[in-house]
C-alpha positions as CSV (number, residue, x, y, z in Angstrom):
1,M,9.5,10.1,14.1
2,D,12.8,9.3,15.7
3,K,16.3,8.8,14.3
4,R,16.0,5.1,13.8
5,K,16.6,3.5,10.4
6,Y,13.5,2.8,8.4
7,I,13.3,0.0,5.8
8,L,10.5,0.2,3.3
9,A,9.4,-3.2,1.9
10,S,8.2,-1.6,-1.3
11,G,9.4,0.2,-4.4
12,S,6.2,2.2,-4.7
13,P,7.1,5.8,-5.8
14,R,4.1,7.1,-3.8
15,R,5.2,5.5,-0.6
16,I,8.8,6.6,-1.0
17,E,7.7,10.1,-1.8
18,M,5.5,10.3,1.3
19,M,8.2,9.2,3.6
20,K,10.7,11.7,2.1
21,N,8.1,14.4,2.4
22,H,8.1,13.7,6.2
23,G,11.8,13.9,6.4
24,I,12.7,10.2,6.2
25,T,14.8,8.7,3.5
26,P,14.2,4.9,3.9
27,I,16.3,2.0,2.8
28,I,14.3,0.5,-0.1
29,C,14.0,-3.2,-0.1
30,P,10.9,-4.4,-2.1
31,A,9.6,-7.7,-0.7
32,D,9.9,-10.5,-3.2
33,I,6.9,-12.7,-2.3
34,E,4.0,-14.6,-4.0
35,E,1.0,-12.4,-3.2
36,N,-1.3,-15.4,-2.7
37,L,-4.5,-14.6,-0.8
38,P,-5.2,-16.5,2.4
39,V,-7.7,-19.4,2.0
40,K,-10.2,-17.7,4.3
41,G,-10.3,-14.0,5.2
42,G,-12.1,-10.8,4.4
43,M,-10.9,-7.5,3.2
44,K,-9.1,-6.5,6.4
45,E,-7.5,-9.9,7.1
46,T,-6.2,-10.2,3.6
47,V,-4.3,-6.9,3.6
48,M,-2.8,-7.5,7.1
49,F,-1.8,-11.0,6.1
50,L,0.0,-9.8,2.9
51,A,1.6,-6.8,4.7
52,L,3.1,-9.0,7.4
53,K,4.3,-11.5,4.8
54,K,6.2,-8.7,3.0
55,A,7.7,-7.4,6.3
56,K,8.8,-10.9,7.4
57,A,10.4,-11.6,4.0
58,V,12.5,-8.4,4.3
59,E,13.3,-9.3,7.9
60,D,14.6,-12.7,6.7
61,K,17.0,-10.8,4.4
62,Y,18.2,-8.7,7.3
63,L,18.7,-11.7,9.6
64,S,20.6,-13.6,6.8
65,G,22.9,-10.6,6.3
66,C,21.7,-10.0,2.7
67,L,20.3,-6.5,3.5
68,S,22.6,-3.5,3.5
69,D,22.2,0.3,3.5
70,S,23.7,1.1,0.1
71,G,23.7,4.8,1.0
72,S,25.9,4.3,4.1
73,S,29.1,2.4,5.0
74,S,27.5,1.4,8.4
75,M,25.5,-1.7,9.1
76,I,21.8,-1.5,9.5
77,P,21.3,-1.6,13.3
78,E,19.1,-4.1,15.1
79,G,15.7,-2.5,15.9
80,S,15.5,-0.7,12.5
81,I,11.8,-0.5,11.6
82,I,10.6,-2.4,8.5
83,I,7.4,-0.9,7.1
84,A,5.4,-3.0,4.7
85,A,1.9,-2.2,3.2
86,D,-0.6,-3.8,1.0
87,T,-3.7,-2.0,-0.5
88,I,-6.8,-3.4,-2.1
89,V,-10.1,-2.0,-3.3
90,F,-13.3,-3.8,-2.2
91,K,-16.7,-3.7,-3.8
92,D,-18.5,-7.0,-3.3
93,R,-15.1,-8.7,-3.9
94,I,-11.4,-7.9,-3.5
95,M,-10.0,-6.0,-6.4
96,G,-6.2,-6.0,-6.9
97,K,-4.3,-4.5,-9.8
98,P,-6.0,-5.1,-13.2
99,K,-4.4,-7.6,-15.5
100,D,-5.3,-5.8,-18.7
101,F,-7.6,-3.2,-20.4
102,D,-10.7,-5.5,-20.1
103,D,-10.0,-6.3,-16.5
104,A,-9.6,-2.6,-15.6
105,F,-12.7,-1.6,-17.6
106,R,-14.8,-4.2,-15.6
107,M,-13.4,-3.0,-12.3
108,L,-14.1,0.7,-12.9
109,S,-17.5,0.0,-14.4
110,E,-18.4,-1.7,-11.2
111,L,-17.2,1.2,-9.1
112,R,-18.9,4.1,-11.0
113,D,-21.8,6.0,-9.5
114,T,-21.5,4.1,-6.2
115,C,-19.1,3.7,-3.2
116,H,-16.4,1.2,-2.4
117,Y,-13.8,0.6,0.3
118,V,-10.0,1.0,0.1
119,A,-8.2,-1.1,2.7
120,T,-4.4,-0.8,3.4
121,G,-2.8,-3.3,5.8
122,V,0.5,-2.2,7.4
123,A,3.1,-4.3,9.2
124,L,5.7,-2.6,11.3
125,V,8.5,-5.0,12.3
126,C,11.6,-4.2,14.5
127,A,14.3,-6.0,12.6
128,G,15.8,-8.8,14.7
129,A,14.0,-7.6,17.9
130,E,10.9,-9.8,17.8
131,K,8.5,-6.8,18.1
132,A,5.8,-6.0,15.5
133,R,2.5,-4.2,15.0
134,V,0.0,-5.1,12.3
135,F,-3.1,-3.0,11.5
136,V,-5.5,-2.0,8.8
137,D,-7.0,1.4,7.8
138,V,-10.2,1.6,5.7
139,T,-11.5,4.5,3.7
140,K,-14.9,4.8,1.9
141,V,-14.7,6.3,-1.6
142,Y,-17.6,7.6,-3.7
143,F,-17.3,7.8,-7.5
144,K,-19.2,9.9,-10.0
145,N,-21.1,8.5,-12.9
146,Y,-18.5,8.7,-15.7
147,S,-19.3,7.4,-19.2
148,D,-17.9,4.5,-21.1
149,E,-16.1,6.9,-23.3
150,E,-14.5,8.7,-20.4
151,L,-13.4,5.4,-18.9
152,T,-12.0,4.2,-22.2
153,S,-10.0,7.4,-22.6
154,Y,-8.6,7.1,-19.1
155,L,-7.6,3.5,-19.7
156,M,-5.4,4.6,-22.7
157,T,-3.1,6.1,-20.1
158,P,-0.7,3.9,-18.0
159,E,-2.1,5.1,-14.7
160,A,-4.6,2.3,-14.2
161,Y,-2.4,-0.8,-14.5
162,D,-0.3,-0.7,-11.4
163,K,-3.0,0.4,-9.0
164,A,-5.4,-1.6,-6.9
165,G,-8.9,-1.1,-8.4
166,G,-7.4,0.5,-11.5
167,Y,-7.1,4.1,-10.3
168,A,-5.0,6.6,-8.4
169,I,-7.0,9.1,-6.4
170,Q,-4.1,11.5,-6.6
171,G,-3.9,11.2,-10.4
172,Y,-6.1,11.6,-13.4
173,F,-9.0,9.8,-11.8
174,A,-9.4,12.4,-9.0
175,R,-11.9,14.2,-11.3
176,Y,-14.3,11.3,-11.0
177,T,-14.1,11.1,-7.2
178,E,-17.2,12.5,-5.5
179,K,-16.0,12.3,-1.9
180,I,-14.2,10.2,0.6
181,E,-14.9,9.2,4.2
182,G,-11.6,8.5,6.0
183,S,-7.9,9.0,5.3
184,Y,-6.9,10.3,1.9
185,D,-3.4,9.0,2.4
186,N,-4.9,5.5,2.9
187,V,-6.4,5.6,-0.6
188,V,-3.0,6.6,-1.9
189,G,-1.8,3.4,-0.2
190,F,0.1,4.6,2.9
191,P,-2.0,5.8,5.9
192,W,0.8,8.0,7.3
193,E,-1.0,9.4,10.3
194,R,-1.9,6.0,11.6
195,I,1.6,4.7,10.8
196,T,3.2,7.3,12.9
197,E,0.8,6.6,15.8
198,E,1.6,2.8,15.6
199,I,5.4,3.4,15.5
200,K,5.2,5.4,18.8
201,K,3.4,2.4,20.3
202,L,6.0,0.0,18.9
């Protein structure tokens, strides 16, 4: 990664931590958008659509002068890279973040003892420079056959309720993961290796 400024269109602690672990302290600017799904579109199209929508919302703030680097007295230079991501779980249908206990229980009941897909759409936008790349990464995840009692115990923790599909693979639910095929970071919600590859192309 180079010395350009990076603007993360998310307040996700996991995404922020991942960037910092790779030596980048991003400017944090969560995108304030309605996450309405496109009228038509599958798993991949949906996450790319939402990621680009988030990135463009943050770019609009930049272009209007409403975005500043609170950690520096300097202006954010043109060409700073906005990174936006959106993650869903897919098993016969798109699963976002559960609304409540019952919704989370239904989701995770559908996922047990079978496999599902985690798709993360990422949009990289050069602020004010009319350059962008949008892509999707998909990982196949296999879960063990956990019991209703184990699931209920898990859902008493706060972990489930701000995660797509109701779980975090890096958290408590790791014990119920049989195996994955693809990027682990993608399941966390930020496919870092692919992101770095696409930034080089950008």
